[in-house]
FINULO-457743 format. One line per field, with one value per residue: residue in one letter; chain; residue number from 1; x, y, z of N, C-alpha, C in turn. Coordinates in steps of 0.1 Angstrom, whole numbers. Layout:
aa = [A ...]
ch = [A ...]
i = [NUM ...]
n_X = [X ...]
n_Y = [Y ...]
n_Z = [Z ...]
ca_X = [X ...]
ca_Y = [Y ...]
ca_Z = [Z ...]
c_X = [X ...]
c_Y = [Y ...]
c_Z = [Z ...]
This chain:
aa = [M T N T R L V E G S A P A F E G R L T R Q G V S R R E F L K F C G L M A G T L A L P A R Y A G R I A Y A L E T A V R P P V V W L N F Q D C T A D T E S F L R A S Q P D V D D L L L D I L S L N Y H E T V M V P S G R M S V K S L E D T V R D Y A G Q Y V C V V E G S I P T G D G G V Y C G I G G R T A L S I A Q E V C S Q A L A T L A V G T C A W E G G L A A A V P N P T G A V G V K D A V P G L A T L I N L P G C P V N V A N L T A T I V H F L T F Q Q W P E T D G A G R P L F A Y G E E I H E E C P R H D H Y E H D E F V Q E W G D A A H R Q G W C L F Q M G C R G P D T K H N C P S V K W N D G T E W P I G A G H G C L G C S E Q R F W D R H S P F Y V P G D D D]
ch = [A A A A A A A A A A A A A A A A A A A A A A A A A A A A A A A A A A A A A A A A A A A A A A A A A A A A A A A A A A A A A A A A A A A A A A A A A A A A A A A A A A A A A A A A A A A A A A A A A A A A A A A A A A A A A A A A A A A A A A A A A A A A A A A A A A A A A A A A A A A A A A A A A A A A A A A A A A A A A A A A A A A A A A A A A A A A A A A A A A A A A A A A A A A A A A A A A A A A A A A A A A A A A A A A A A A A A A A A A A A A A A A A A A A A A A A A A A A A A A A A A A A A A A A A A A A A A A A A A A A A A A A A A A A A A A A A A A A A A A A A A A A A A A A A A A A A A A A A A A A A A A A A A A A A A A A A A A A A A A A A A A A A]
i = [1 2 3 4 5 6 7 8 9 10 11 12 13 14 15 16 17 18 19 20 21 22 23 24 25 26 27 28 29 30 31 32 33 34 35 36 37 38 39 40 41 42 43 44 45 46 47 48 49 50 51 52 53 54 55 56 57 58 59 60 61 62 63 64 65 66 67 68 69 70 71 72 73 74 75 76 77 78 79 80 81 82 83 84 85 86 87 88 89 90 91 92 93 94 95 96 97 98 99 100 101 102 103 104 105 106 107 108 109 110 111 112 113 114 115 116 117 118 119 120 121 122 123 124 125 126 127 128 129 130 131 132 133 134 135 136 137 138 139 140 141 142 143 144 145 146 147 148 149 150 151 152 153 154 155 156 157 158 159 160 161 162 163 164 165 166 167 168 169 170 171 172 173 174 175 176 177 178 179 180 181 182 183 184 185 186 187 188 189 190 191 192 193 194 195 196 197 198 199 200 201 202 203 204 205 206 207 208 209 210 211 212 213 214 215 216 217 218 219 220 221 222 223 224 225 226 227 228 229 230 231 232 233 234 235 236 237 238 239 240 241 242 243 244 245 246 247 248 249 250 251 252 253 254 255 256 257 258 259 260 261 262 263 264 265 266 267 268 269 270 271 272 273 274 275 276 277 278 279 280 281 282 283 284 285 286 287 288 289 290 291 292 293 294 295 296 297 298 299 300 301 302 303 304 305 306 307 308 309 310 311 312 313 314 315 316 317 318 319 320 321 322 323 324]
n_X = [-273 -291 -328 -336 -360 -380 -380 -395 -380 -376 -371 -361 -349 -334 -314 -305 -290 -269 -256 -248 -227 -209 -213 -223 -250 -243 -224 -238 -255 -240 -231 -256 -257 -234 -242 -265 -249 -234 -254 -259 -279 -297 -289 -307 -319 -309 -320 -344 -330 -320 -344 -355 -335 -337 -363 -366 -374 -350 -334 -329 -298 -280 -247 -228 -201 -181 -159 -133 -112 -118 -117 -137 -153 -132 -132 -157 -157 -140 -154 -168 -180 -212 -191 -183 -195 -217 -232 -237 -254 -272 -283 -285 -294 -271 -275 -259 -228 -199 -174 -174 -194 -204 -212 -201 -193 -216 -236 -234 -243 -268 -277 -280 -297 -322 -326 -331 -356 -371 -376 -381 -383 -380 -354 -321 -297 -263 -237 -205 -175 -170 -188 -181 -189 -181 -176 -200 -199 -181 -155 -160 -169 -192 -202 -205 -221 -223 -212 -227 -253 -260 -261 -283 -304 -304 -304 -326 -347 -345 -353 -339 -306 -276 -247 -215 -185 -163 -159 -182 -201 -195 -176 -147 -114 -111 -125 -109 -93 -78 -102 -104 -124 -148 -159 -185 -206 -232 -254 -252 -254 -274 -300 -323 -332 -355 -346 -315 -288 -258 -227 -200 -161 -129 -118 -154 -165 -171 -186 -207 -219 -231 -247 -264 -280 -290 -303 -327 -337 -347 -363 -379 -372 -351 -320 -319 -307 -280 -277 -262 -269 -259 -260 -269 -260 -235 -221 -225 -209 -182 -149 -128 -140 -143 -118 -89 -69 -76 -77 -51 -50 -67 -49 -29 -8 11 21 51 69 71 75 86 90 65 49 54 43 15 3 -15 -23 -28 -13 2 -11 -38 -71 -93 -108 -125 -141 -166 -173 -175 -151 -134 -150 -161 -139 -114 -103 -114 -122 -101 -83 -74 -67 -56 -50 -32 -12 -12 -25 -59 -74 -96 -113 -142 -155 -167 -150 -125 -100 -91 -95 -83 -55 -22 -18 -1 2 -10 -38 -63 -96 -108]
n_Y = [191 184 173 161 155 124 111 95 81 83 65 80 102 94 81 103 117 99 98 123 122 108 81 53 37 9 6 9 -12 -34 -30 -37 -63 -72 -68 -84 -111 -109 -109 -135 -142 -154 -144 -132 -115 -91 -73 -65 -53 -32 -18 -12 5 25 35 34 50 70 61 79 82 78 80 66 73 58 42 38 29 43 26 11 34 42 21 23 48 39 27 11 9 15 44 62 86 84 64 80 102 90 67 66 87 103 117 123 120 121 121 127 150 183 201 213 211 225 226 204 185 193 183 157 155 166 147 125 134 143 120 97 63 58 61 48 35 35 20 24 13 4 5 22 12 14 30 46 52 72 71 75 104 127 158 166 146 110 81 61 69 84 61 47 65 69 46 32 46 41 29 6 -9 -9 -28 -21 -34 -53 -40 -27 -48 -68 -54 -58 -50 -30 -43 -62 -84 -68 -52 -24 -1 -11 -20 -27 -40 -32 -46 -52 -28 -15 -32 -54 -43 -40 -45 -53 -56 -73 -68 -79 -77 -66 -44 -38 -53 -33 -38 -57 -42 -24 -41 -52 -30 -24 -51 -43 -22 -34 -54 -48 -57 -69 -88 -123 -137 -151 -170 -150 -127 -122 -114 -139 -143 -131 -142 -171 -192 -212 -198 -215 -235 -222 -218 -212 -228 -250 -275 -283 -284 -307 -326 -327 -308 -283 -251 -245 -224 -190 -180 -202 -230 -242 -223 -204 -217 -219 -234 -246 -226 -233 -245 -222 -206 -199 -191 -196 -223 -218 -195 -176 -160 -140 -135 -150 -148 -121 -106 -78 -45 -35 -59 -72 -86 -108 -115 -144 -149 -132 -143 -144 -157 -162 -143 -145 -124 -117 -132 -139 -124 -126 -114 -122 -150 -159 -154 -164 -150 -164 -191 -224 -234 -243 -229 -222]
n_Z = [-75 -62 -50 -74 -98 -102 -135 -162 -186 -225 -253 -279 -267 -250 -265 -280 -259 -256 -279 -281 -261 -273 -275 -293 -308 -311 -293 -270 -270 -269 -246 -231 -237 -224 -198 -196 -197 -175 -155 -159 -178 -206 -241 -254 -236 -239 -254 -239 -217 -228 -236 -210 -201 -216 -208 -183 -152 -137 -109 -78 -62 -32 -19 6 24 47 71 52 24 1 -22 -33 -45 -62 -81 -89 -104 -125 -140 -172 -207 -201 -197 -165 -167 -183 -167 -145 -158 -172 -163 -137 -107 -94 -64 -41 -31 -15 -26 -54 -59 -64 -45 -13 23 42 23 8 29 28 5 8 28 16 -5 12 25 4 -12 3 6 -20 -29 -37 -15 -13 3 16 29 66 96 123 157 183 215 212 186 179 163 136 119 102 94 119 128 137 119 123 131 109 90 100 98 71 58 66 56 27 -3 -12 2 -10 0 -6 -13 10 35 40 39 60 77 71 66 87 106 115 138 166 163 172 169 169 144 119 94 74 78 107 116 112 117 104 80 52 23 17 -4 -4 -16 -16 -18 -23 -39 -43 -74 -101 -123 -113 -95 -113 -128 -108 -103 -128 -133 -115 -126 -150 -144 -122 -96 -72 -76 -71 -41 -22 11 25 16 -8 -44 -65 -91 -90 -69 -69 -78 -71 -72 -79 -93 -117 -125 -146 -140 -129 -139 -136 -107 -104 -113 -95 -97 -88 -80 -64 -57 -59 -94 -101 -126 -126 -120 -139 -163 -157 -136 -107 -80 -54 -33 -28 -13 -24 -21 -39 -39 -17 -21 -31 -62 -93 -106 -125 -148 -152 -145 -143 -143 -168 -178 -186 -171 -143 -106 -104 -129 -135 -120 -92 -63 -52 -26 -15 -10 -10 10 44 69 59 64 88 86 66 68 77 44 22 27 25 41 68 66 90]
ca_X = [-274 -305 -341 -338 -374 -380 -388 -396 -372 -381 -360 -352 -343 -320 -303 -298 -280 -258 -251 -241 -217 -201 -217 -229 -261 -236 -218 -250 -262 -228 -232 -266 -253 -225 -250 -270 -238 -230 -265 -262 -289 -296 -284 -320 -324 -301 -331 -352 -324 -319 -357 -356 -326 -342 -376 -371 -372 -339 -336 -320 -288 -269 -234 -224 -185 -175 -146 -132 -100 -122 -114 -151 -155 -121 -137 -169 -153 -132 -167 -167 -193 -208 -182 -190 -200 -232 -238 -243 -261 -284 -290 -286 -293 -264 -277 -251 -215 -189 -160 -175 -204 -200 -214 -190 -196 -230 -244 -234 -251 -283 -281 -284 -311 -331 -331 -338 -366 -379 -377 -382 -386 -377 -338 -312 -285 -250 -228 -191 -170 -177 -195 -179 -201 -174 -179 -211 -197 -173 -146 -163 -183 -197 -210 -210 -229 -216 -214 -238 -263 -264 -266 -296 -314 -304 -307 -338 -358 -342 -358 -331 -292 -264 -234 -204 -171 -162 -160 -196 -205 -192 -167 -137 -102 -112 -131 -99 -89 -89 -112 -105 -134 -161 -164 -194 -211 -245 -265 -251 -254 -289 -304 -337 -335 -362 -340 -303 -281 -244 -218 -186 -150 -119 -130 -166 -163 -182 -194 -214 -227 -239 -257 -275 -290 -298 -313 -335 -344 -352 -374 -384 -370 -336 -317 -320 -295 -278 -279 -256 -274 -251 -266 -262 -253 -221 -215 -232 -200 -168 -138 -120 -147 -140 -104 -83 -57 -84 -72 -36 -53 -72 -37 -19 2 10 34 59 76 68 86 93 88 53 44 54 32 1 0 -23 -16 -35 -2 8 -23 -47 -84 -104 -116 -134 -145 -177 -171 -176 -138 -130 -159 -161 -126 -110 -96 -122 -126 -89 -74 -78 -55 -50 -46 -20 -4 -14 -36 -73 -71 -109 -119 -158 -157 -167 -137 -114 -88 -88 -97 -75 -43 -13 -22 5 4 -23 -43 -76 -102 -111]
ca_Y = [178 180 177 156 145 111 114 85 86 78 59 89 112 87 78 115 119 90 104 137 121 101 66 47 26 -2 4 8 -26 -40 -28 -45 -78 -74 -68 -99 -120 -106 -115 -150 -144 -157 -131 -125 -106 -77 -62 -63 -45 -19 -10 -8 15 36 43 35 62 72 63 88 75 85 70 71 68 56 38 31 34 47 17 10 45 42 10 29 58 34 19 13 4 28 50 66 100 76 60 92 111 85 54 68 101 106 129 125 114 132 122 134 159 196 208 211 217 225 224 189 178 195 175 143 158 168 134 115 140 143 106 88 49 58 64 37 41 28 23 20 14 -2 16 20 14 15 42 55 56 84 70 82 115 135 169 167 135 97 72 51 76 87 49 43 73 69 34 28 51 38 17 -5 -5 -18 -26 -25 -39 -62 -33 -23 -60 -72 -47 -60 -49 -22 -51 -75 -86 -68 -42 -13 8 -19 -18 -36 -40 -24 -56 -51 -16 -11 -47 -56 -35 -50 -48 -52 -63 -72 -68 -80 -78 -57 -36 -44 -50 -23 -45 -63 -32 -20 -52 -52 -19 -30 -61 -37 -14 -42 -66 -41 -64 -69 -101 -133 -135 -162 -164 -139 -114 -116 -117 -153 -141 -127 -151 -182 -203 -211 -194 -229 -242 -217 -213 -218 -236 -260 -289 -287 -289 -320 -335 -325 -300 -271 -242 -245 -213 -179 -178 -213 -234 -245 -209 -199 -228 -217 -245 -244 -220 -238 -245 -208 -200 -195 -195 -199 -234 -215 -184 -175 -147 -144 -130 -155 -144 -107 -98 -66 -37 -35 -73 -78 -96 -108 -117 -156 -148 -123 -153 -142 -165 -155 -140 -148 -109 -118 -140 -134 -123 -131 -109 -129 -163 -164 -149 -155 -152 -170 -205 -229 -238 -246 -218 -219]
ca_Z = [-74 -51 -54 -89 -101 -110 -146 -170 -200 -238 -261 -288 -258 -242 -278 -283 -250 -257 -292 -278 -254 -280 -273 -304 -304 -311 -278 -260 -271 -263 -227 -227 -238 -212 -185 -197 -193 -161 -149 -162 -183 -222 -248 -258 -226 -240 -259 -230 -209 -235 -238 -197 -196 -225 -206 -170 -143 -130 -93 -70 -55 -23 -17 19 25 60 75 41 17 -12 -31 -41 -54 -76 -89 -97 -114 -136 -149 -187 -213 -206 -187 -156 -173 -187 -155 -136 -163 -182 -158 -121 -105 -83 -58 -29 -30 -11 -34 -68 -60 -65 -33 -2 33 46 9 6 36 23 -8 12 37 6 -10 20 29 -7 -18 12 0 -36 -33 -34 -7 -16 17 13 43 78 105 138 170 197 222 204 170 177 155 122 119 91 97 132 131 136 108 129 132 94 84 107 92 57 53 71 46 13 -12 -8 5 -14 7 -16 -6 19 47 42 41 75 86 64 74 99 118 118 152 176 161 184 168 167 131 116 83 73 84 119 121 108 115 98 65 42 13 16 -11 -2 -27 -11 -26 -19 -38 -52 -91 -108 -133 -104 -88 -122 -130 -97 -106 -142 -129 -107 -136 -161 -138 -113 -86 -71 -82 -61 -32 -12 25 29 11 -21 -56 -70 -107 -90 -59 -67 -79 -63 -81 -81 -104 -130 -126 -158 -134 -123 -143 -128 -94 -105 -118 -84 -104 -79 -80 -51 -53 -70 -103 -105 -138 -126 -121 -154 -170 -152 -128 -97 -69 -42 -22 -24 -4 -30 -16 -49 -36 -6 -22 -44 -70 -106 -110 -137 -159 -155 -144 -138 -154 -182 -182 -192 -163 -128 -98 -105 -144 -133 -113 -81 -57 -46 -13 -8 -4 -9 20 57 79 51 67 99 83 57 71 67 29 12 29 24 56 71 68 104]
c_X = [-285 -318 -345 -351 -371 -388 -384 -389 -380 -369 -354 -344 -329 -310 -296 -289 -270 -251 -243 -228 -209 -204 -227 -241 -253 -229 -229 -255 -251 -228 -243 -264 -244 -231 -258 -261 -234 -242 -269 -275 -288 -294 -297 -324 -317 -312 -340 -343 -322 -333 -360 -348 -330 -354 -377 -367 -359 -340 -325 -312 -281 -260 -231 -209 -184 -161 -141 -118 -104 -122 -126 -156 -145 -129 -149 -165 -146 -144 -164 -177 -207 -197 -191 -199 -216 -238 -244 -254 -275 -288 -293 -288 -286 -264 -267 -238 -203 -178 -163 -183 -197 -201 -205 -199 -211 -241 -245 -244 -266 -288 -287 -297 -322 -335 -337 -354 -377 -385 -376 -388 -385 -361 -331 -300 -275 -241 -216 -185 -177 -181 -190 -189 -194 -176 -187 -209 -187 -160 -147 -175 -184 -203 -214 -219 -220 -220 -228 -250 -269 -269 -278 -309 -317 -308 -321 -351 -355 -350 -350 -316 -283 -251 -224 -192 -172 -164 -176 -206 -206 -181 -152 -123 -104 -118 -122 -97 -79 -101 -114 -117 -146 -166 -173 -198 -226 -256 -264 -255 -270 -298 -320 -342 -344 -355 -323 -294 -265 -236 -203 -172 -141 -112 -140 -160 -175 -191 -209 -224 -237 -250 -267 -285 -296 -309 -327 -346 -352 -364 -381 -384 -356 -333 -318 -305 -293 -281 -273 -258 -267 -256 -260 -255 -239 -214 -223 -222 -188 -158 -131 -126 -145 -128 -98 -72 -65 -81 -58 -41 -57 -58 -28 -6 1 22 38 65 73 81 92 87 71 46 40 45 19 -3 -10 -18 -22 -23 8 0 -34 -61 -96 -112 -127 -141 -157 -176 -171 -163 -135 -137 -158 -151 -125 -104 -102 -124 -114 -82 -79 -67 -50 -47 -33 -10 -2 -26 -47 -70 -86 -116 -133 -164 -157 -154 -126 -99 -83 -85 -86 -60 -34 -17 -16 10 -10 -27 -57 -82 -105 -99]
c_Y = [174 183 172 149 134 113 100 89 83 74 70 97 106 85 90 121 112 93 115 134 111 84 62 38 14 -4 3 -6 -37 -41 -37 -57 -81 -76 -81 -109 -121 -112 -130 -153 -148 -143 -123 -114 -92 -66 -56 -52 -32 -13 -6 5 27 43 41 49 59 73 72 80 83 73 76 65 69 53 31 38 42 38 14 24 45 32 16 41 51 24 23 8 4 34 58 79 93 71 70 98 103 73 57 85 103 118 133 117 121 132 131 146 173 201 205 217 215 221 209 181 181 185 161 145 159 157 126 121 138 129 96 75 48 56 51 43 30 29 15 22 8 10 13 21 14 29 51 58 68 83 73 92 124 146 170 155 121 89 64 58 79 73 47 52 70 57 28 33 49 28 5 2 -14 -17 -31 -24 -47 -53 -31 -35 -64 -67 -48 -56 -44 -32 -64 -73 -76 -59 -32 -3 1 -18 -30 -31 -34 -33 -55 -37 -10 -25 -44 -48 -46 -52 -43 -61 -62 -75 -68 -80 -65 -51 -45 -42 -44 -29 -52 -52 -27 -30 -55 -42 -22 -39 -53 -30 -24 -49 -59 -50 -66 -84 -111 -136 -148 -159 -155 -125 -111 -121 -132 -152 -139 -137 -167 -195 -201 -206 -207 -235 -237 -214 -220 -228 -248 -273 -292 -291 -303 -331 -334 -318 -286 -263 -243 -232 -203 -178 -191 -218 -238 -232 -202 -207 -226 -228 -239 -238 -224 -238 -232 -199 -194 -200 -197 -211 -229 -201 -183 -162 -150 -137 -136 -151 -131 -102 -86 -58 -36 -48 -78 -87 -95 -114 -132 -157 -140 -133 -150 -149 -156 -153 -143 -136 -108 -128 -135 -135 -128 -126 -115 -146 -168 -161 -161 -161 -161 -183 -211 -233 -239 -232 -213 -222]
c_Z = [-64 -56 -70 -91 -106 -122 -154 -184 -214 -246 -271 -277 -251 -253 -280 -273 -253 -271 -289 -269 -260 -279 -283 -300 -303 -297 -268 -259 -266 -250 -223 -226 -226 -199 -185 -193 -180 -151 -152 -169 -201 -230 -253 -249 -229 -246 -247 -219 -215 -233 -222 -193 -204 -219 -192 -162 -136 -115 -87 -62 -43 -20 -4 21 42 62 62 35 2 -23 -42 -49 -65 -84 -98 -108 -127 -144 -166 -193 -205 -196 -176 -157 -175 -176 -147 -144 -169 -173 -142 -120 -94 -74 -47 -31 -27 -20 -48 -69 -58 -52 -21 12 36 34 7 16 34 12 -1 22 27 2 0 24 16 -15 -9 6 -15 -37 -31 -28 -9 -4 13 25 53 85 118 148 183 203 216 192 168 169 138 122 106 94 111 137 130 123 111 128 118 88 90 103 79 50 55 62 31 10 -11 -6 -2 -5 -2 -9 4 33 50 44 57 81 80 73 86 112 121 135 156 174 171 180 168 156 128 102 86 80 99 125 121 105 110 87 59 31 16 9 -9 -16 -24 -21 -23 -30 -46 -68 -95 -115 -125 -97 -99 -127 -119 -101 -117 -140 -125 -120 -149 -154 -130 -99 -86 -72 -69 -53 -25 3 32 24 -4 -34 -63 -82 -101 -78 -57 -72 -72 -77 -87 -93 -118 -133 -138 -154 -128 -127 -138 -113 -94 -109 -107 -91 -99 -81 -65 -48 -64 -80 -107 -121 -139 -125 -133 -164 -168 -143 -115 -84 -56 -29 -19 -18 -11 -24 -25 -43 -24 -8 -35 -49 -84 -115 -122 -151 -163 -154 -142 -147 -168 -187 -188 -185 -148 -120 -103 -120 -144 -126 -98 -73 -53 -33 -6 -3 -4 0 35 64 71 57 78 95 75 58 80 50 21 17 31 40 56 71 81 115]
């Protein structure tokens, strides 16, 4: 998994690999359509996305795991349309990821070092987990180095850094008061990065991570972001506005107790602590678990996990209240 050369693909070769892996042309085009929809692009862009994926250079990717629960990796491993095998083999060149890579020990460190050296300015760095800065960063170490020093070296030489999950974005749960390890997100651990894309959520939705990379491969530029560095296609609209329970909110029809008649009838969860009105995320349209469901659809309020300091600002989670 080291020293993988940047190779431009061809449509016949790409299709052949997909066929051998049991992915039909129809399934591939369905995926391209899904990506167009996730990126809020007209359906006609599915063809352009397909061509880009068939011919684009596979970017080397290094995935750094720091102070985390591995939920973002779990989300990635549950990717579908295509599944994770196709993502690894045909869209990305995943050169380093501690959880899924074959090498271990010193050889795993070599995989990272080789990529940073050989592809400086060409690889994509994905960061999962917060980065402790307290006491010189001693609270998280890999291969005898602190997470802080690794992040500063690897992110600063990357083509772009994608901070996946709320912890990598701004510290997440590890940074909750009193934050004993001095946990921060990438933007504070490695300030001044030329390209930093933040994909918060607890965990990141793999559809948004995939769509971000597909956008780059298709248009040779990263998606437009908001003031917090979040892609507008995923974080441009409030959950509240797209929520299927929104009409009940407008008619003052609220759930008062879990399991009551209003809850069973799908009324608004605002008075049960739902933070949908204060949260920007495309959960209502992209959903989770292969696009089958999402928390509000399952009867649970939104916790606002893609918003800054959600753990502190939105706690206690099951009572309505002012954000600040």
